[in-house]
N, CA, C and O of each residue as an XYZ file, in Angstrom:
756
protein
N     -75.498     58.307     63.108
C     -75.937     57.009     63.943
C     -76.734     56.508     63.543
O     -77.802     56.950     63.120
N     -76.238     55.176     63.624
C     -77.295     53.978     63.391
C     -78.394     53.670     63.961
O     -78.495     53.962     65.153
N     -79.425     53.059     63.343
C     -80.892     52.673     63.898
C     -80.042     51.255     64.649
O     -79.029     50.640     64.316
N     -80.729     51.150     65.473
C     -80.909     50.027     66.448
C     -81.537     48.801     65.362
O     -82.323     49.021     64.441
N     -80.870     47.265     65.806
C     -81.519     46.523     64.777
C     -82.946     45.971     65.064
O     -83.485     46.088     66.165
N     -83.529     45.347     63.967
C     -84.853     45.106     64.091
C     -85.490     44.615     64.999
O     -86.686     44.808     65.218
N     -84.694     43.881     65.659
C     -84.836     43.048     67.318
C     -85.112     43.524     67.783
O     -86.120     43.280     68.447
N     -84.338     44.823     67.855
C     -84.819     45.906     69.570
C     -85.413     47.253     69.157
O     -84.907     48.244     68.631
N     -86.596     46.979     69.548
C     -87.435     48.675     69.392
C     -87.537     48.964     70.819
O     -87.767     50.164     70.974
N     -87.467     48.423     71.753
C     -88.066     48.913     73.132
C     -86.670     49.742     74.064
O     -85.532     49.367     74.351
N     -87.308     50.786     74.279
C     -85.704     51.329     75.359
C     -85.978     50.926     76.523
O     -87.019     50.967     77.177
N     -84.837     50.482     76.763
C     -84.386     49.583     78.317
C     -84.094     50.686     78.900
O     -83.793     51.825     78.542
N     -84.318     49.825     80.412
C     -83.370     50.607     81.598
C     -81.825     50.632     81.412
O     -81.247     51.550     81.994
N     -80.827     49.486     80.460
C     -80.154     49.248     80.496
C     -79.004     49.969     79.676
O     -77.792     50.139     79.811
N     -80.575     50.513     78.207
C     -79.842     51.562     77.305
C     -79.568     52.415     78.004
O     -78.360     52.557     78.190
N     -80.523     53.392     78.730
C     -80.637     54.475     79.432
C     -78.964     55.058     80.435
O     -78.267     56.071     80.493
N     -78.992     53.709     81.047
C     -77.946     53.933     82.065
C     -76.607     54.000     81.355
O     -75.783     54.913     81.295
N     -76.623     52.429     80.683
C     -75.352     52.864     79.589
C     -74.781     53.783     78.840
O     -73.568     53.920     78.686
N     -76.090     54.775     78.104
C     -75.630     55.754     77.621
C     -75.340     57.278     78.448
O     -74.828     58.336     78.081
N     -75.912     56.829     79.677
C     -76.087     58.180     80.591
C     -75.033     58.425     81.438
O     -74.530     59.525     81.670
N     -74.526     56.710     82.165
C     -73.232     56.648     83.033
C     -74.084     57.250     84.544
O     -73.832     58.051     85.444
N     -75.219     56.315     84.164
C     -75.954     56.574     85.454
C     -76.026     55.349     86.471
O     -75.726     54.239     86.033
N     -76.327     55.457     87.524
C     -77.065     54.426     88.712
C     -78.365     53.931     88.638
O     -78.793     52.799     88.862
N     -79.040     55.157     88.218
C     -80.638     55.037     88.859
C     -81.014     55.815     87.239
O     -80.482     56.873     86.903
N     -81.861     55.176     86.499
C     -82.590     56.250     85.184
C     -84.026     57.199     86.096
O     -84.868     57.682     85.339
N     -84.200     57.379     87.355
C     -84.962     58.169     87.769
C     -84.452     59.664     87.991
O     -85.185     60.548     87.546
N     -83.368     60.011     88.581
C     -82.520     61.100     88.407
C     -82.007     61.770     87.190
O     -81.485     62.880     87.089
N     -82.331     60.608     86.012
C     -82.005     61.961     84.747
C     -82.758     62.468     84.303
O     -83.937     62.118     84.248
N     -81.855     64.263     83.488
C     -82.107     64.737     83.185
C     -83.054     65.164     81.935
O     -84.173     65.645     81.754
N     -81.762     64.625     81.056
C     -81.833     64.688     79.445
C     -81.752     63.049     79.103
O     -81.125     62.109     79.590
N     -82.510     63.166     78.242
C     -82.591     61.888     77.265
C     -82.790     62.006     75.868
O     -83.793     62.550     75.406
N     -81.424     61.277     74.812
C     -81.001     61.565     73.931
C     -81.301     59.508     73.054
O     -80.602     58.523     73.295
N     -81.993     59.548     72.524
C     -82.242     58.516     72.024
C     -82.591     58.605     70.264
O     -82.746     57.580     69.600
N     -82.639     59.357     69.944
C     -82.816     59.961     68.045
C     -82.527     58.863     67.474
O     -81.935     58.068     68.203
N     -82.735     58.523     66.408
C     -82.467     57.367     64.988
C     -82.606     55.897     65.938
O     -81.953     55.116     65.246
N     -82.949     55.348     66.771
C     -82.676     54.164     67.220
C     -84.113     53.215     66.698
O     -84.245     52.091     67.181
N     -84.692     53.507     66.142
C     -86.138     52.753     65.574
C     -86.785     52.295     66.831
O     -86.744     51.076     66.998
N     -87.390     53.015     67.776
C     -87.709     52.269     69.241
C     -89.110     52.620     68.844
O     -89.182     53.509     67.996
N     -90.441     52.025     69.349
C     -91.447     51.925     69.117
C     -91.934     51.528     70.678
O     -93.122     51.215     70.744
N     -91.373     51.505     71.627
C     -91.391     51.586     72.795
C     -91.028     52.052     74.039
O     -90.321     51.409     74.815
N     -91.659     53.568     74.346
C     -90.391     54.198     75.573
C     -91.236     53.993     76.629
O     -91.295     55.060     77.240
N     -92.014     53.051     77.227
C     -92.773     52.875     78.191
C     -92.039     53.288     79.324
O     -92.541     53.829     80.309
N     -90.663     52.988     79.148
C     -89.696     53.173     80.360
C     -89.562     54.278     80.818
O     -88.990     54.588     81.863
N     -90.055     54.909     80.100
C     -89.968     56.866     80.598
C     -90.955     57.076     81.331
O     -90.948     58.295     81.504
N     -91.890     56.599     81.927
C     -92.979     56.851     82.229
C     -92.232     56.456     84.044
O     -92.949     56.144     84.995
N     -91.067     56.552     84.099
C     -90.107     55.513     85.855
C     -89.523     56.588     85.595
O     -89.011     56.739     86.704
N     -89.102     57.680     84.874
C     -88.196     58.887     84.732
C     -88.624     60.313     85.470
O     -88.019     61.351     85.200
N     -89.515     60.285     86.246
C     -89.764     61.545     86.581
C     -89.276     62.924     86.435
O     -90.036     63.839     86.117
N     -87.781     63.122     86.705
C     -87.515     64.293     86.891
C     -86.883     64.506     85.499
O     -86.141     65.487     85.448
N     -87.026     63.749     84.280
C     -86.436     64.482     82.942
C     -87.398     66.102     82.540
O     -88.464     66.717     82.536
N     -86.368     66.075     82.331
C     -86.693     67.979     81.662
C     -86.583     68.009     79.953
O     -87.449     68.605     79.312
N     -85.259     67.203     79.159
C     -85.416     67.130     77.741
C     -85.226     65.975     77.067
O     -84.224     65.278     77.224
N     -86.327     65.657     76.149
C     -85.903     64.301     75.616
C     -85.986     64.787     74.404
O     -86.575     65.782     73.981
N     -85.097     63.692     73.684
C     -85.099     64.055     72.267
C     -85.021     62.418     71.832
O     -84.129     61.661     72.216
N     -86.233     62.005     70.881
C     -86.433     60.806     70.365
C     -86.833     60.962     68.812
O     -87.705     60.265     68.294
N     -86.303     61.681     68.313
C     -86.498     61.931     67.273
C     -86.238     60.703     65.874
O     -85.523     59.739     66.150
N     -86.629     60.761     64.918
C     -86.631     59.662     63.914
C     -86.700     58.055     64.980
O     -85.863     57.206     65.288
N     -87.850     58.219     65.210
C     -87.808     56.449     65.609
C     -89.276     56.153     65.026
O     -89.715     56.611     63.971
N     -89.978     55.266     65.951
C     -91.275     54.851     65.713
C     -92.245     54.798     66.789
O     -92.823     53.769     67.137
N     -92.430     56.154     67.396
C     -93.268     56.218     68.605
C     -94.495     56.584     68.091
O     -94.490     57.424     67.191
N     -95.707     56.062     68.533
C     -96.872     56.464     67.861
C     -97.692     56.831     68.939
O     -98.836     57.160     68.625
N     -97.403     56.858     70.117
C     -98.126     57.086     71.223
C     -97.216     58.356     72.076
O     -95.988     58.364     71.996
N     -98.049     59.524     72.980
C     -97.342     60.253     73.761
C     -97.873     59.837     75.187
O     -97.423     60.508     76.116
N     -98.569     59.051     75.431
C     -98.512     58.334     77.094
C     -97.393     58.341     77.651
O     -97.422     58.986     78.698
N     -96.171     57.793     77.349
C     -95.135     57.729     78.168
C     -94.772     59.190     78.727
O     -94.101     59.240     79.758
N     -95.186     60.403     78.095
C     -94.489     61.254     78.376
C     -95.491     62.281     79.492
O     -95.107     63.350     79.966
N     -96.718     61.692     79.719
C     -97.724     62.321     80.482
C     -97.709     62.507     81.777
O     -98.575     63.158     82.360
N     -96.636     61.903     82.394
C     -96.241     61.841     84.009
C     -94.836     62.745     84.077
O     -94.054     62.721     85.027
N     -94.731     63.292     83.250
C     -93.384     64.298     83.732
C     -93.317     65.730     84.099
O     -92.880     66.615     83.364
N     -93.612     65.829     84.853
C     -93.840     67.067     85.790
C     -92.896     68.445     85.284
O     -93.141     69.645     85.160
N     -91.708     67.589     85.074
C     -90.513     69.092     85.061
C     -90.038     68.723     83.388
O     -89.061     69.220     82.829
N     -90.921     67.810     82.825
C     -90.565     68.237     80.967
C     -90.548     69.299     80.878
O     -91.416     69.898     81.512
N     -89.473     70.189     79.976
C     -89.433     71.441     79.158
C     -89.318     71.050     77.744
O     -89.969     71.758     76.977
N     -88.833     70.360     77.366
C     -88.565     70.288     76.049
C     -88.974     68.633     75.295
O     -88.920     67.592     75.951
N     -89.328     68.686     73.982
C     -89.775     67.198     73.764
C     -89.621     67.104     72.139
O     -90.444     67.367     71.261
N     -88.602     66.750     72.072
C     -88.493     66.525     70.542
C     -88.678     64.926     69.742
O     -87.825     64.041     69.809
N     -89.879     64.824     69.059
C     -90.392     64.040     68.382
C     -90.547     63.663     67.060
O     -91.319     62.845     66.560
N     -89.354     64.671     66.357
C     -89.665     64.971     65.179
C     -89.569     63.645     64.285
O     -88.670     62.893     64.660
N     -90.375     63.160     63.078
C     -90.327     62.299     62.118
C     -90.113     60.876     63.280
O     -89.076     60.380     63.720
N     -91.440     60.547     63.498
C     -92.083     59.563     63.804
C     -93.308     58.861     63.610
O     -93.688     58.881     62.439
N     -94.035     58.251     64.405
C     -95.540     57.591     63.949
C     -96.752     58.035     64.670
O     -97.788     57.373     64.728
N     -96.562     59.223     65.233
C     -97.674     59.741     66.041
C     -98.822     60.383     64.872
O     -98.699     61.516     64.408
N     -99.791     59.571     64.550
C    -100.734     59.766     63.584
C    -102.169     60.151     64.134
O    -102.970     60.698     63.376
N    -102.484     59.881     65.386
C    -104.127     60.435     66.005
C    -103.193     61.632     67.047
O    -102.251     61.590     67.838
N    -104.256     62.806     66.387
C    -104.150     64.061     67.185
C    -104.742     64.159     68.600
O    -104.409     65.029     69.405
N    -105.450     63.405     68.787
C    -106.022     62.962     70.378
C    -104.772     62.406     71.301
O    -104.901     62.347     72.524
N    -103.797     62.085     70.774
C    -102.643     61.564     71.371
C    -101.826     63.121     72.285
O    -101.053     63.035     73.239
N    -102.262     64.302     71.679
C    -102.009     65.238     72.552
C    -102.580     66.110     74.003
O    -102.408     67.211     74.526
N    -103.350     64.860     74.252
C    -104.336     64.730     75.719
C    -103.286     64.453     76.544
O    -103.181     65.028     77.627
N    -102.172     63.311     76.011
C    -101.404     63.099     77.215
C    -100.098     64.085     77.879
O     -99.508     63.904     78.944
N     -99.898     65.108     76.916
C     -99.245     66.343     77.609
C     -99.720     67.412     78.011
O     -98.979     68.288     78.457
N    -101.278     67.588     77.923
C    -102.108     68.648     78.880
C    -101.607     69.151     80.566
O    -101.506     70.253     81.105
N    -101.402     67.923     80.969
C    -101.014     68.292     82.284
C     -99.372     68.373     82.900
O     -98.932     68.199     84.036
N     -98.477     68.837     81.160
C     -97.186     69.049     81.566
C     -96.948     70.543     81.634
O     -96.302     70.938     80.663
N     -97.260     71.429     82.444
C     -97.081     72.651     82.687
C     -95.821     73.169     82.523
O     -95.746     74.397     82.491
N     -94.609     72.397     82.388
C     -93.181     73.539     81.993
C     -93.164     73.155     80.651
O     -92.264     73.830     80.152
N     -93.888     72.117     79.387
C     -93.400     71.895     78.581
C     -93.276     72.967     77.683
O     -94.423     73.310     77.395
N     -92.413     73.702     77.067
C     -92.363     74.863     76.001
C     -91.962     74.553     75.088
O     -92.296     75.260     74.137
N     -90.852     73.131     74.715
C     -90.924     73.606     73.205
C     -91.516     71.981     72.956
O     -91.431     71.052     73.759
N     -92.028     71.963     71.822
C     -92.572     70.581     71.236
C     -91.932     70.368     69.549
O     -92.281     71.032     68.572
N     -91.275     69.646     69.564
C     -91.368     69.190     67.737
C     -91.882     68.266     67.475
O     -91.594     67.311     68.196
N     -92.804     68.032     66.450
C     -93.871     66.673     65.917
C     -93.518     66.896     64.899
O     -93.985     65.978     64.223
N     -92.654     67.903     63.902
C     -92.999     67.902     62.712
C     -92.139     66.534     61.952
O     -91.033     66.106     62.280
N     -92.980     66.058     60.917
C     -92.543     64.889     60.194
C     -93.301     63.773     61.118
O     -92.586     62.779     61.241
N     -94.404     63.676     61.721
C     -95.433     62.686     61.682
C     -96.440     62.728     61.045
O     -96.635     63.707     60.325
N     -97.294     61.782     61.108
C     -98.231     61.337     60.474
C     -99.400     62.595     60.719
O    -100.241     62.944     59.890
N     -99.220     63.114     61.969
C    -100.817     64.233     62.305
C    -100.148     65.477     61.630
O    -100.968     66.394     61.665
N     -99.404     65.731     61.246
C     -98.506     66.945     60.280
C     -99.387     66.898     59.082
O     -99.504     67.993     58.531
N    -100.034     65.915     58.538
C    -100.603     65.941     57.227
C    -102.064     66.640     57.448
O    -102.660     66.825     56.387
N    -102.774     67.077     58.662
C    -103.823     68.115     59.145
C    -103.576     69.183     58.701
O    -103.102     69.829     59.635
N    -103.606     69.745     57.872
C    -103.490     71.605     57.961
C    -103.617     72.484     59.248
O    -103.034     73.524     59.556
N    -104.402     71.868     59.794
C    -104.886     72.640     61.301
C    -104.016     72.063     62.584
O    -104.034     72.323     63.787
N    -103.421     71.365     61.948
C    -102.850     70.128     63.108
C    -102.026     71.475     64.068
O    -102.841     71.806     64.929
N    -101.203     72.021     64.155
C    -100.413     73.279     65.053
C    -101.909     73.945     65.947
O    -102.128     73.741     67.141
N    -102.690     74.655     65.129
C    -103.322     75.161     65.816
C    -104.324     74.524     66.258
O    -105.309     75.249     66.401
N    -104.443     73.664     66.480
C    -105.534     72.311     67.284
C    -104.211     71.991     68.486
O    -104.699     71.986     69.616
N    -103.175     71.814     68.496
C    -102.368     71.833     69.420
C    -102.312     72.923     70.165
O    -103.119     73.116     71.074
N    -101.614     73.532     69.945
C    -101.355     75.037     70.606
C    -102.726     75.675     71.342
O    -102.772     76.473     72.278
N    -104.009     74.948     70.472
C    -105.377     75.535     71.326
C    -105.367     74.081     72.874
O    -105.973     73.943     73.937
N    -104.668     73.571     72.369
C    -104.838     72.044     73.715
C    -103.768     72.576     74.816
O    -104.102     72.715     75.992
N    -102.532     72.848     74.379
C    -101.068     73.301     74.734
C    -100.990     74.583     75.132
O     -99.936     75.015     74.665
N    -101.492     75.352     75.693
C    -101.456     77.091     75.775
C     -99.934     76.944     76.374
O     -99.367     78.033     76.288
N     -99.155     75.998     76.915
C     -97.904     76.475     77.510
C     -96.847     76.058     76.460
O     -95.813     76.530     76.931
N     -96.609     75.605     75.612
C     -95.934     75.703     74.839
C     -95.640     76.843     73.975
O     -96.504     77.644     73.621
N     -94.454     76.905     73.651
C     -94.203     78.462     73.409
C     -93.567     78.196     71.688
O     -93.583     78.950     70.716
N     -93.200     77.230     71.804
C     -92.275     76.850     70.102
C     -92.831     75.312     69.739
O     -92.458     74.464     70.550
N     -93.463     74.948     68.908
C     -94.047     74.183     68.149
C     -93.543     74.017     66.827
O     -94.051     74.712     65.947
N     -92.633     73.219     66.532
C     -91.968     72.903     65.162
C     -91.217     73.857     64.628
O     -90.922     74.060     63.450
N     -90.862     74.566     65.838
C     -90.175     76.204     64.958
C     -89.080     76.862     66.015
O     -89.030     76.575     67.211
N     -88.387     77.613     65.471
C     -87.634     77.973     66.619
C     -87.860     79.124     67.092
O     -88.530     80.023     66.583
N     -87.182     79.114     68.290
C     -87.404     80.461     68.997
C     -87.932     81.676     68.326
O     -87.453     82.162     67.301
N     -88.992     82.146     69.007
C     -89.755     83.318     68.746
C     -90.883     83.414     67.371
O     -91.572     84.362     66.995
N     -90.774     82.341     66.947
C     -92.224     81.874     66.049
C     -93.112     80.616     67.099
O     -92.880     79.526     67.623
N     -94.147     81.536     66.980
C     -94.773     80.626     68.097
C     -95.954     79.747     67.158
O     -96.160     78.602     67.560
N     -96.721     80.192     65.966
C     -97.233     79.863     64.959
C     -96.211     78.795     64.138
O     -95.073     78.478     64.484
N     -96.931     78.349     62.984
C     -96.649     77.305     62.462
C     -96.568     78.208     60.786
O     -96.593     77.714     59.658
N     -96.456     79.830     61.252
C     -95.864     80.608     60.130
C     -94.732     80.870     59.191
O     -94.363     82.039     59.080
N     -94.144     79.958     58.515
C     -93.300     79.802     58.335
C     -92.487     80.430     57.278
O     -91.284     80.362     57.028
N     -93.520     81.093     56.692
C     -93.607     82.319     55.760
C     -93.221     82.977     55.893
O     -92.560     83.545     55.024
N     -93.392     83.526     57.496
C     -92.375     84.829     58.278
C     -90.964     84.968     58.476
O     -90.294     85.960     58.765
N     -90.485     83.177     58.158
C     -88.873     83.151     58.012
C     -88.470     83.535     56.448
O     -87.481     84.221     56.188
N     -89.326     83.025     55.491
C     -89.260     83.145     54.438
C     -89.318     84.236     54.187
O     -88.574     84.493     53.240
N     -89.938     85.229     54.623
C     -90.238     87.196     54.453
C     -88.797     87.471     54.923
O     -87.928     87.815     54.122
N     -88.593     87.331     56.079
C     -87.563     87.534     56.755
C     -86.157     87.248     56.235
O     -85.239     87.739     56.892
N     -85.867     86.569     55.215
C     -84.483     86.140     54.430
C     -84.984     86.997     53.471
O     -84.312     88.028     53.440
N     -86.078     86.988     52.511
C     -86.432     88.037     51.369
C     -86.072     88.928     52.027
O     -84.881     89.126     51.785
N     -86.696     90.042     53.225
C     -85.970     91.437     53.338
C     -84.915     91.731     53.836
O     -84.776     92.688     54.598
N     -83.545     90.559     53.305
C     -82.660     91.030     53.823
C     -82.142     91.756     52.369
O     -82.516     91.518     51.220
N     -80.862     92.998     53.003
C     -80.182     93.183     51.845
C     -80.306     92.446     50.623
O     -80.248     91.228     50.451
N     -80.496     93.434     49.746
C     -80.391     92.577     48.140
C     -79.097     92.687     47.947
O     -78.373     93.249     48.769
N     -78.647     92.149     46.813
C     -77.276     91.919     46.461
C     -77.002     90.543     45.839
O     -77.897     89.919     45.268
N     -75.574     90.016     45.978
C     -75.262     88.924     45.678
C     -75.576     87.830     46.732
O     -75.411     87.998     47.941
N     -76.118     86.513     46.070
C     -76.592     85.547     47.143
C     -75.742     85.343     48.236
O     -76.021     84.903     49.351
N     -74.668     85.716     47.778
C     -73.187     85.600     48.846
C     -73.857     86.367     49.828
O     -74.402     85.688     50.697
N     -73.985     87.798     49.947
C     -74.468     88.982     50.878
C     -75.237     88.290     51.323
O     -75.245     88.305     52.554
N     -76.162     87.435     50.707
C     -77.579     87.587     51.581
C     -77.186     86.056     52.499
O     -77.703     85.852     53.597
N     -76.311     85.167     51.925
C     -75.940     84.411     52.388
C     -74.809     84.155     53.658
O     -74.550     83.103     54.243
N     -74.190     85.646     53.871
C     -73.411     85.587     54.860
C     -74.422     86.434     55.890
O     -74.254     86.207     57.089
N     -75.411     87.350     55.530
C     -76.413     88.038     56.529
C     -76.967     86.743     57.471
O     -77.120     86.651     58.689
N     -77.161     85.949     56.558
C     -78.169     84.833     57.422
C     -76.637     83.968     58.306
O     -76.772     84.080     59.524
N     -75.716     83.424     58.032
C     -74.713     83.006     58.540
C     -74.515     84.090     59.537
O     -74.780     83.734     60.686
N     -74.220     85.004     59.435
C     -74.271     86.239     60.720
C     -75.375     86.257     62.216
O     -75.266     86.430     63.430
N     -76.293     86.000     61.345
C     -77.636     85.837     62.296
C     -77.532     84.370     62.777
O     -78.136     84.140     63.825
N     -77.096     83.683     62.397
C     -77.281     82.298     63.152
C     -75.908     82.116     64.281
O     -75.755     81.410     65.277
N     -75.229     82.893     63.740
C     -73.902     82.286     64.498
C     -74.078     83.077     65.817
O     -73.830     82.496     66.874
N     -74.520     84.461     65.823
C     -75.298     85.343     66.956
C     -76.461     84.511     67.534
O     -76.803     84.792     68.682
N     -77.001     83.695     67.000
C     -77.655     82.982     67.999
C     -77.075     81.459     68.872
O     -77.700     80.641     69.547
N     -75.946     81.528     68.578
C     -76.128     79.872     69.238
C     -75.691     80.109     70.538
O     -76.030     79.370     71.462
N     -75.015     81.010     70.679
C     -75.161     81.534     72.389
C     -76.199     81.291     73.245
O     -76.257     81.130     74.464
N     -77.064     81.296     72.299
C     -78.742     81.406     73.361
C     -79.175     80.000     73.318
O     -80.133     79.543     73.940
N     -78.348     79.321     72.492
C     -78.890     77.731     72.231
C     -78.419     76.857     73.318
O     -77.240     76.765     73.660
N     -79.637     76.072     73.962
C     -78.871     74.833     74.621
C     -78.532     73.498     73.926
O     -78.943     73.020     72.868
N     -77.520     72.972     74.988
C     -76.944     71.897     73.762
C     -77.798     71.105     73.071
O     -77.479     70.661     71.968
N     -79.404     70.742     73.846
C     -80.156     69.625     73.224
C     -80.724     71.106     71.717
O     -80.770     70.840     70.516
N     -81.001     72.277     72.230
C     -81.218     72.315     71.346
C     -80.148     72.363     69.609
O     -80.562     72.320     68.451
N     -78.951     72.449     70.060
C     -78.044     72.467     68.782
C     -78.374     70.979     68.327
O     -79.030     70.683     67.328
N     -77.875     70.204     69.123
C     -78.187     68.838     68.616
C     -79.325     68.979     67.500
O     -79.240     68.442     66.396
N     -80.374     69.747     67.911
C     -81.596     69.297     66.766
C     -81.134     70.275     65.359
O     -81.215     70.136     64.139
N     -80.872     70.800     65.832
C     -79.542     71.268     64.223
C     -78.715     70.900     63.717
O     -78.477     71.097     62.526
N     -78.035     70.248     64.504
C     -77.423     69.256     63.792
C     -78.031     68.217     63.092
O     -77.658     68.029     61.934
N     -78.801     67.583     63.518
C     -80.281     66.538     62.709
C     -80.370     67.439     61.383
O     -79.927     67.078     60.293
N     -81.056     68.755     61.655
C     -81.834     69.139     60.560
C     -80.375     69.166     59.350
O     -80.468     69.025     58.131
N     -78.962     69.415     60.236
C     -78.200     70.089     58.818
C     -77.709     68.440     58.214
O     -77.144     68.327     57.126
N     -77.998     67.343     59.024
C     -77.342     66.038     58.105
C     -78.648     65.861     57.261
O     -78.431     65.308     56.183
N     -79.835     66.168     57.473
C     -81.032     65.682     56.910
C     -80.757     66.888     55.552
O     -80.792     66.468     54.395
N     -80.539     68.103     55.779
C     -80.555     68.866     54.567
C     -79.477     68.404     53.436
O     -79.600     68.248     52.221
N     -78.490     68.264     54.224
C     -77.408     67.284     53.390
C     -77.331     66.304     52.413
O     -76.548     66.142     51.477
N     -78.252     65.705     52.790
C     -78.857     64.211     52.101
C     -79.561     64.914     51.224
O     -79.803     64.112     50.322
N     -79.978     65.817     50.985
C     -81.192     65.864     49.991
C     -80.265     66.379     48.671
O     -80.799     66.574     47.580
């Protein structure tokens, strides 16, 4: 997906209605504008029924627009410009927020950022991790892969692929979108 032109950094009602083919932004539950070079998403404050928001790969620096979304369950903001850990306080009153992706933001440079976020947001079950990993310990994933039966690299790859395919039915469309984004990024490396 191409990023929007440099003149257009604000998410607008017109953009949302066109993409969602809706008559009103108030009733929209899912919003996906990843990779649009957005830095102003304040229109989200007028969308109280949002449940899933995917705004990865933009230039968002504040979490304030998300502070009054009582139904928000999943928030994907990977690769944005969030640099101040204190921004997390805007998410403290979101009781349904269970999935939060902030990886590749400047706040991730703090080695303790996940610990700090989970302390402030106990309702979050998954922070920059797949289901089943509540903490930032990515070593668990590596240990799991390493513990697969030894053999040729292809048998290990087959076991990983089998595990991934088994999980697909449990994923929501928004989660699959995140997986696709990650695959695209990894394939460019």
